[in-house]
C-alpha positions as CSV (number, residue, x, y, z in Angstrom):
1,M,11.8,-4.2,-2.8
2,P,9.8,-7.2,-4.1
3,R,6.0,-7.0,-4.6
4,R,3.9,-7.9,-1.7
5,E,0.4,-9.4,-2.0
6,V,-1.9,-9.2,1.0
7,E,-5.5,-10.5,1.4
8,I,-7.7,-7.8,2.8
9,K,-11.3,-7.6,3.9
10,R,-11.5,-4.0,5.2
11,A,-9.9,-0.7,4.3
12,A,-8.3,-0.7,7.8
13,D,-6.5,-4.0,6.9
14,A,-5.2,-2.4,3.7
15,A,-4.0,0.7,5.6
16,A,-2.1,-1.4,8.2
17,A,-0.5,-3.5,5.5
18,F,0.5,-0.4,3.5
19,K,2.0,1.2,6.7
20,T,4.1,-2.0,7.4
21,Y,5.3,-2.1,3.8
22,C,6.3,1.6,3.9
23,A,8.2,0.9,7.1
24,D,10.0,-2.0,5.4
25,V,10.9,0.2,2.4
26,A,12.1,3.0,4.7
27,A,14.4,0.6,6.5
28,T,16.3,0.1,3.2
29,G,17.3,3.8,3.2
30,K,16.8,4.0,-0.5
31,P,14.3,6.4,-2.0
32,A,11.2,4.7,-3.5
33,A,7.6,5.4,-4.6
34,V,5.1,2.9,-3.4
35,S,1.4,2.3,-4.1
36,M,-1.3,-0.3,-3.6
37,R,-4.0,-1.6,-5.8
38,I,-6.8,-4.1,-5.8
39,A,-6.3,-7.2,-7.9
40,R,-8.1,-7.4,-11.2
41,G,-11.6,-8.7,-10.8
42,D,-11.8,-7.9,-7.1
43,R,-13.9,-5.2,-5.6
44,S,-12.4,-2.7,-3.2
45,P,-13.8,-2.4,0.3
46,P,-15.5,0.9,1.3
47,G,-13.0,3.6,2.0
48,F,-10.1,1.9,0.1
49,K,-9.8,4.5,-2.6
50,A,-9.4,7.3,0.0
51,L,-6.3,5.7,1.6
52,K,-2.8,7.0,1.1
53,G,-1.2,5.0,-1.7
54,A,-4.4,3.7,-3.2
55,S,-5.0,6.6,-5.6
56,N,-1.4,7.8,-6.1
57,F,2.2,7.0,-5.4
58,H,3.6,7.6,-1.9
59,G,7.2,8.7,-1.6
60,V,9.4,7.0,1.0
61,N,12.9,8.3,1.9
62,V,12.4,11.1,-0.6
């Protein structure tokens, strides 16, 4: 899967975008480990670091 960059303002936006990305990866049927991060120089919104995929890799189709 190619990288996907998404502009977010709230942690809920990041969670929704990550859920959509995981669904797209799952549709391929191939095992993968996905994560998300904040771009260098940007600040994370409150609650971002507690989201699934923000602090560690998340397995899809594993």
